[in-house]
C-alpha positions in Angstrom: 9.2 -23.5 41.2 9.1 -25.1 37.8 5.3 -25.2 37.9 5.2 -21.5 38.8 7.5 -20.7 36.0 5.4 -22.7 33.6 2.3 -20.8 34.7 4.1 -17.4 34.2 5.3 -18.4 30.7 1.9 -19.7 29.8 0.3 -16.4 30.9 2.8 -14.5 28.8 2.1 -16.7 25.8 -1.6 -16.2 26.2 -1.3 -12.4 26.6 0.9 -12.3 23.4 -1.7 -14.3 21.5 -4.5 -12.0 22.7 -2.5 -9.0 21.6 -2.0 -10.3 18.1 -5.6 -11.3 17.8 -6.7 -7.8 19.0 -4.5 -6.3 16.3 -5.9 -8.6 13.7 -9.4 -7.6 14.7 -8.9 -3.9 14.1 -11.3 -2.4 11.6 -10.7 -2.5 7.9 -10.9 0.9 6.1 -12.5 1.2 2.6 -12.0 4.7 1.2 -14.0 5.3 -2.0 -13.4 8.6 -3.7 -14.8 9.9 -6.9 -13.5 12.9 -8.9 -15.6 16.0 -9.0 -18.8 14.5 -7.6 -21.1 17.3 -6.5 -23.2 16.8 -3.4 -26.0 18.2 -5.5 -25.8 15.0 -7.6 -26.5 12.6 -4.7 -30.0 11.8 -3.7 -29.1 11.5 0.0 -28.3 15.2 -0.2 -31.7 15.9 -1.8 -30.7 16.0 -5.5 -33.6 16.9 -7.8 -31.6 15.6 -10.8 -30.7 12.0 -10.1 -30.9 9.0 -7.8 -27.9 7.3 -6.2 -29.4 4.4 -4.3 -26.1 2.6 -3.5 -24.3 5.7 -2.2 -27.5 6.5 -0.3 -27.1 3.2 1.5 -24.1 4.7 3.4 -26.3 7.5 4.5 -29.1 5.1 5.6 -26.7 2.7 7.4 -24.3 5.4 8.6 -23.8 9.1 8.7 -24.2 11.9 6.2 -22.0 15.0 6.7 -23.7 18.3 5.7 -20.6 20.5 6.4 -17.7 18.7 4.9 -15.1 20.9 3.2 -11.7 20.7 1.5 -8.6 22.8 2.1 -8.0 23.4 -1.7 -10.7 22.6 -4.3 -8.6 20.9 -7.0 -7.7 17.3 -7.7 -4.1 16.7 -6.9 -3.8 19.1 -3.9 -6.9 17.5 -2.3 -5.3 14.0 -2.6 -2.1 15.3 -1.1 -4.0 16.7 1.9 -5.8 13.4 2.4 -2.5 11.4 2.4 -0.6 13.7 4.7 -3.2 15.3 6.9 -1.6 18.7 6.1 -2.4 21.8 4.1 -0.7 22.0 0.8 1.9 24.7 1.8 3.3 22.0 4.1 3.1 18.9 1.9 4.4 20.9 -1.1 1.6 20.1 -3.5 -0.2 23.4 -4.0 -1.2 23.0 -7.7 -1.7 20.2 -10.2 1.6 21.3 -11.8 3.6 20.0 -8.8 5.0 16.5 -8.2 4.1 14.9 -4.9 7.1 14.0 -2.8 6.5 10.4 -1.7 9.4 10.4 0.7 7.4 12.4 3.2 5.1 11.1 6.0 1.8 9.7 4.7 -1.0 7.9 6.3 -0.5 4.8 4.1 3.1 4.4 5.5 2.0 4.9 9.0 -0.7 2.3 8.6 1.8 -0.2 7.1 4.0 0.4 10.2 1.0 -0.3 12.4 0.4 -3.7 10.8 -2.1 -2.8 8.1 -1.9 -4.0 4.5 -2.6 -1.2 2.1 -3.8 -0.9 -1.5 -4.4 2.0 -3.9 -6.5 1.4 -7.1 -7.7 4.0 -9.6 -7.0 7.7 -10.0 -3.8 8.8 -8.3 -3.0 12.1 -10.1 0.1 13.0 -8.0 2.7 12.5 -10.8 5.1 10.4 -8.6 4.5 6.8 -7.9 2.5 5.8 -4.8 4.5 5.0 -1.7 3.3 3.3 1.4 1.1 0.8 -0.5 1.6 -2.9 -0.7 -0.4 -3.0 -3.9 -1.2 -0.3 -6.4 -2.6 0.0 -9.8 -3.2 3.6 -11.0 -4.4 5.6 -13.9 -1.7 7.6 -15.7 -2.5 11.2 -15.1 -6.2 11.9 -15.5 -6.7 8.6 -17.2 -9.3 7.9 -19.9 -12.9 6.9 -19.5 -12.4 3.9 -21.8 -9.6 1.3 -22.2 -7.2 2.6 -19.5 -3.5 1.7 -19.5 -2.8 1.5 -15.8 0.6 1.7 -14.1 1.7 -0.9 -11.6 5.1 -1.5 -9.8 5.7 -4.1 -12.6 4.9 -2.0 -15.5 1.8 -0.7 -17.4 -1.2 -3.0 -17.8 -3.6 -2.3 -20.7 -7.3 -2.8 -20.0 -10.2 -2.8 -22.5 -13.6 -1.6 -21.2 -15.2 1.2 -19.2 -12.8 2.6 -16.6 -15.3 3.0 -13.8 -16.2 -0.7 -14.0 -12.5 -1.7 -14.4 -11.5 0.1 -11.2 -14.3 -1.7 -9.4 -13.2 -5.0 -10.9 -9.7 -4.5 -9.7 -10.9 -3.5 -6.3 -13.0 -6.6 -5.9 -10.2 -8.8 -7.2 -7.8 -7.4 -4.6 -10.4 -7.9 -1.8 -11.0 -11.5 -2.8 -7.7 -12.7 -4.1 -4.7 -10.4 -3.5 -4.8 -9.0 0.0 -3.1 -10.4 3.1 -6.1 -11.9 4.9 -4.2 -12.1 8.1 -4.1 -8.3 8.4 -6.6 -5.5 8.6 -6.5 -3.3 5.5 -6.7 0.2 4.1 -8.1 0.1 0.6 -8.3 3.3 -1.4 -10.6 2.9 -4.5 -10.5 6.1 -6.4 -12.6 6.7 -9.5 -11.8 9.0 -12.4 -15.5 9.7 -13.0 -17.3 12.1 -13.1 -14.4 14.3 -14.2 -14.5 16.2 -17.4 -15.2 15.3 -20.2 -18.0 13.1 -18.9 -18.0 10.1 -21.2 -20.8 7.7 -20.2 -20.3 3.9 -20.2 -22.1 1.8 -22.8 -25.0 0.9 -20.4 -25.7 4.6 -19.7 -25.4 6.3 -23.1 -29.2 6.6 -23.5 -30.1 7.3 -19.9 -32.0 10.6 -19.3 -32.5 10.8 -23.1 -36.2 11.9 -22.8 -35.8 13.6 -19.4 -35.4 17.4 -18.8 -32.8 17.9 -16.0 -33.9 20.8 -13.7 -31.8 23.9 -14.2 -30.2 25.5 -11.2 -31.6 28.9 -10.1 -28.3 30.6 -10.8 -27.6 29.2 -14.3 -27.8 32.7 -15.7 -25.9 34.4 -12.9 -24.6 37.9 -14.0 -21.9 38.1 -11.2 -22.8 41.7 -10.4 -22.9 41.2 -6.6 -19.3 40.2 -6.3 -15.7 41.3 -7.2 -14.2 41.1 -10.6 -12.9 37.6 -9.9 -16.3 36.0 -10.4 -16.8 37.5 -13.8 -13.3 37.0 -15.1 -13.3 33.2 -14.8 -13.4 30.9 -17.9 -15.6 28.0 -16.9 -19.1 28.8 -18.0 -21.5 26.4 -19.6 -22.5 29.1 -22.1 -19.0 30.0 -23.4 -16.3 27.5 -22.4 -17.6 24.0 -23.1 -15.9 22.5 -26.1 -17.4 20.4 -28.9 -15.6 17.4 -27.4 -17.2 18.1 -24.0 -20.6 18.3 -25.6 -20.0 15.1 -27.7 -20.6 17.0 -30.9 -17.4 15.3 -32.0 -16.8 11.6 -31.0 -14.3 10.8 -28.3 -10.8 9.6 -29.1 -9.1 6.4 -27.9 -12.2 4.1 -28.2 -12.4 0.8 -30.1 -14.4 0.9 -33.4 -17.3 -0.8 -31.7 -17.3 1.7 -28.8 -17.1 4.6 -31.2 -20.0 3.3 -33.2 -22.1 3.1 -30.0 -21.2 6.6 -29.0 -22.0 8.1 -32.5 -25.3 6.2 -32.6 -26.4 7.4 -29.1 -25.8 11.1 -29.9 -26.5 11.3 -33.7 -30.1 12.3 -33.6 -29.8 15.1 -31.0 -26.6 16.4 -32.5 -28.2 16.7 -35.9 -31.1 18.6 -34.5 -28.8 20.9 -32.6 -26.6 21.7 -35.6 -29.7 22.4 -37.7 -31.5 24.6 -35.1 -28.6 27.1 -34.9 -29.6 28.1 -31.4 -28.3 31.3 -29.9 -28.4 33.1 -26.5 -30.2 31.5 -23.6 -31.7 28.8 -25.7 -28.2 27.6 -26.8 -27.0 27.7 -23.1 -30.0 25.7 -22.0 -29.3 23.0 -24.7 -25.6 22.8 -23.7 -26.6 22.6 -20.0 -28.9 19.6 -20.7 -26.2 17.8 -22.7 -23.5 18.5 -20.1 -25.7 17.6 -17.1 -27.0 14.4 -18.6 -23.5 13.2 -19.5 -22.3 14.1 -16.0 -25.1 12.3 -14.3 -24.6 9.2 -16.6 -21.1 9.1 -15.3 -22.3 9.5 -11.7 -24.7 6.6 -12.2 -21.9 4.3 -13.2 -20.0 5.3 -10.1 -23.0 4.6 -7.9 -23.6 1.2 -9.5 -20.0 0.2 -8.9 -20.0 1.5 -5.3 -23.0 -0.9 -4.9 -20.9 -3.8 -6.2 -18.2 -3.1 -3.5 -20.8 -2.7 -0.8 -22.5 -6.0 -1.9 -19.2 -7.8 -1.7 -18.4 -6.5 1.8 -21.9 -7.6 2.9 -21.8 -11.0 1.3 -18.2 -11.8 2.4 -18.9 -10.9 6.0 -16.3 -8.1 5.9 -18.9 -5.3 6.3 -19.3 -6.0 10.1 -15.7 -4.9 10.8 -15.2 -2.4 8.0 -15.6 1.3 7.9 -16.6 2.6 4.5 -16.1 6.2 3.5 -17.5 7.8 0.3 -16.4 11.2 -0.7 -15.1 13.3 -3.6 -11.8 15.1 -4.0 -13.9 18.3 -3.9 -17.3 19.7 -4.8 -18.4 20.7 -8.3 -20.6 23.1 -10.3 -23.5 21.4 -12.0 -24.5 24.6 -13.7 -24.7 26.7 -10.5 -23.6 30.3 -11.3 -23.5 29.2 -14.9 -20.4 27.1 -14.3 -18.8 23.7 -14.5 -15.5 22.8 -12.7 -14.5 23.7 -9.1 -11.6 25.7 -7.5 -13.7 28.4 -5.8 -14.3 28.8 -2.1 -17.9 29.3 -3.0 -20.0 26.6 -1.5 -20.6 24.2 -4.4 -16.9 23.5 -4.9 -15.6 24.1 -1.3 -18.1 21.7 0.2 -17.8 18.0 -0.7 -20.0 15.0 -0.2 -19.0 12.7 2.8 -20.9 9.6 3.9 -19.5 7.1 6.3 -20.8 3.6 7.5 -19.2 1.9 10.5 -21.4 -0.8 12.1 -21.8 -0.6 15.9 -20.1 2.8 16.0 -22.3 5.0 13.9 -26.1 5.2 14.5 -27.8 4.4 11.2 -29.4 7.4 9.5 -27.2 10.0 11.4 -26.7 13.5 10.0 -23.8 15.6 11.2 -23.7 19.4 10.9 -20.2 19.6 12.4 -17.6 21.3 10.3 -15.2 18.6 9.0 -12.5 18.6 6.4 -10.5 16.3 4.1 -7.7 17.4 6.4 -9.2 15.1 9.0 -9.1 11.8 7.1 -5.5 10.7 7.9 -5.9 11.1 11.7 -9.3 9.4 11.5 -7.7 6.4 9.8 -4.9 6.3 12.4 -7.3 6.4 15.4 -9.4 3.7 13.9 -6.3 1.6 13.5 -5.2 2.4 17.1 -2.0 3.8 15.7 0.0 6.8 16.9 -1.0 10.1 15.4 1.9 12.4 14.6 1.8 15.8 16.2 2.5 17.6 12.9 -0.8 16.5 11.3 -3.2 19.4 11.2 -6.7 17.9 11.2 -8.7 16.1 13.9 -9.9 12.5 14.1 -13.6 12.2 13.2 -14.0 9.1 15.4 -15.8 11.0 18.3 -18.0 12.7 15.8 -18.9 9.4 14.2 -19.8 7.9 17.6 -22.1 10.9 18.4 -19.6 12.4 20.9 -18.5 15.6 19.2 -15.9 17.3 21.5 -17.0 20.6 23.0 -14.0 22.3 21.4 -14.7 21.1 17.9 -13.9 23.7 15.2 -16.4 26.5 14.5 -14.6 27.8 11.4 -12.5 26.3 8.5 -9.7 27.7 6.5 -9.2 27.5 2.7 -6.4 28.3 0.3 -6.4 28.0 -3.6 -3.3 28.8 -5.5 -3.7 28.1 -9.2 -4.5 30.9 -11.8 -3.8 29.2 -15.1 -6.7 27.0 -16.2 -10.2 28.6 -16.1 -8.6 31.8 -14.8 -9.9 31.5 -11.2 -8.0 34.0 -9.0 -5.9 32.6 -6.2 -7.6 33.2 -2.9 -7.8 32.2 0.8 -10.6 32.7 3.3 -12.5 31.6 6.3 -16.0 30.1 6.7 -17.8 30.1 10.0 -21.2 28.6 10.6 -22.9 31.7 9.1 -20.3 33.8 7.3 -17.7 33.5 4.6 -14.8 35.9 4.1 -12.7 35.5 0.9 -9.5 37.4 0.0 -8.4 37.3 -3.7 -4.9 38.3 -2.7 -3.3 38.9 -6.1 -6.0 41.5 -6.8 -6.4 42.5 -3.1 -10.1 42.2 -3.4 -12.4 40.9 -0.6 -15.8 39.3 -0.4 -18.1 38.6 2.5 -21.2 36.6 2.4 -24.0 36.0 4.9 -24.8 32.4 4.3 -28.0 32.5 6.3 -29.6 35.3 4.3 -27.7 34.7 1.0 -27.0 30.9 0.7 -26.3 31.2 -3.0 -23.6 33.8 -2.4 -24.9 36.3 -4.9 -24.1 39.5 -3.1 -21.0 40.4 -1.1 -21.6 42.6 1.9 -18.0 43.3 2.5 -18.1 47.0 1.5 -21.3 47.8 3.5 -20.8 50.1 6.4 -22.8 47.8 8.7 -20.3 45.0 8.0 -17.3 46.8 9.3 -17.3 45.3 12.8 -18.0 41.8 11.4 -15.2 42.2 8.8 -12.7 43.2 11.5 -13.7 40.2 13.7 -13.5 37.7 10.7 -10.1 39.1 9.6 -8.8 38.6 13.1 -10.0 35.0 13.1 -8.6 34.5 9.6 -5.2 35.7 10.8 -5.4 33.3 13.7 -6.2 30.3 11.5 -3.4 31.2 9.1 -1.0 31.2 12.1 -2.5 27.9 13.4 -2.0 26.2 10.1 1.4 27.8 9.6 0.4 29.5 6.3 2.7 32.4 6.2 2.7 32.6 2.4 5.7 30.2 1.9 5.5 26.7 0.5 7.7 23.8 1.7 10.3 22.9 -0.9 11.4 19.3 -0.4 14.5 19.8 -2.5 15.8 22.4 -0.1 15.1 23.1 3.6 12.4 25.6 4.5 14.0 28.8 5.7 12.2 30.2 8.7 10.6 33.6 7.9 11.2 33.2 4.1 8.1 34.2 2.2 6.8 34.0 -1.3 4.1 36.2 -2.7 0.6 35.4 -1.6 
């Protein structure tokens, strides 16, 4: 009897050990996100303006997504969606003027509960301090391109140098020296670059100096094929870039040595521009070249530092059991429609880059045309971690898509809602995108647009008012209404300071 009991207890002990080992062997998650990185500025997406060899590695060794979208194309709200797996009307962070309520359910907290160690390094941009992270070191607000003072649980730490490189340094230091190596981890490495006002690092100041960046076909868009919303915006290369954006005035907050390098790099071109007194299209073309080159210089720094992280994962042996995600908080206009910035449901800002590597799960060189969203990231992380997925999350795990087993009932349309009117004067709007069509409602003006993406991929002419579109419009409006109901967007926004009242609505 004692021998039998010994065998039973031994088996229990062995099973317990196996369970712990299995938990320890769960995949690590490295989530790298840049700010405002256009898919048009990644060579894996066919860029004709730059090369991104390190980010391209993720496409070669993993999967490139050609239809990845955001729920709301603006910095803070996108981040809130990624953390919660919910649209912004349910996580309360609809605009950058809000403060994220960190008491709510987030994927970082759920992964902690599931036995993961978690870290957040870089741009946070949610006002409140991070919650659900064992380690965090974040930029304050937007953060500067040089010499960032970064907030930590123990106070503010001042750094001297180029922010993109500093974020990568801190990421590598955490991986090597600060993480709990007995646990799988979630690491969120979030770059400030290439956000406005595009200050290149010292190594990149003269890159592209003698290169002409190709102009987008729609640089001189006249907006005549759309509603008044497109022409009322204030985000054109021609009219709305400042002297600071264009480096006609030197940046602030740099050391004397850094300032001297900046002034020297731009002096000759600036003098020629001031003396030429360019006007009209010639002036716009000059400003586009200056803007695009600075933007791409910032992208190149991100790419190089993504390479540093990938090299560490490879050299340390972590890569074999680590899923690496590269994305941006939304898309961006690199001169398309004459614009910079984002916000619109038009394709360049609504669509975001997404590249994922996961050895032994993703076939190298895969390309997905499935419609996916930043709404899906939280559930994807939880499934990877073999953790429970709360029923109130609104996305879907990408794991079957990554493994080449897209479910038959995968979404055929996506829903979008942008709220903020103030900066750049982009009208609030919501809409639906199917595989071929896009219907947008600028609801404060009650104006609608409909685009046939197959015949008009640049979205230059709305066909909403055409008689031949009536049946299609009715069908899309019905589907839009169904998606708004599915995602519980009745026009109200959850207020965490007071309970949501069922049926209570706000304008919009």
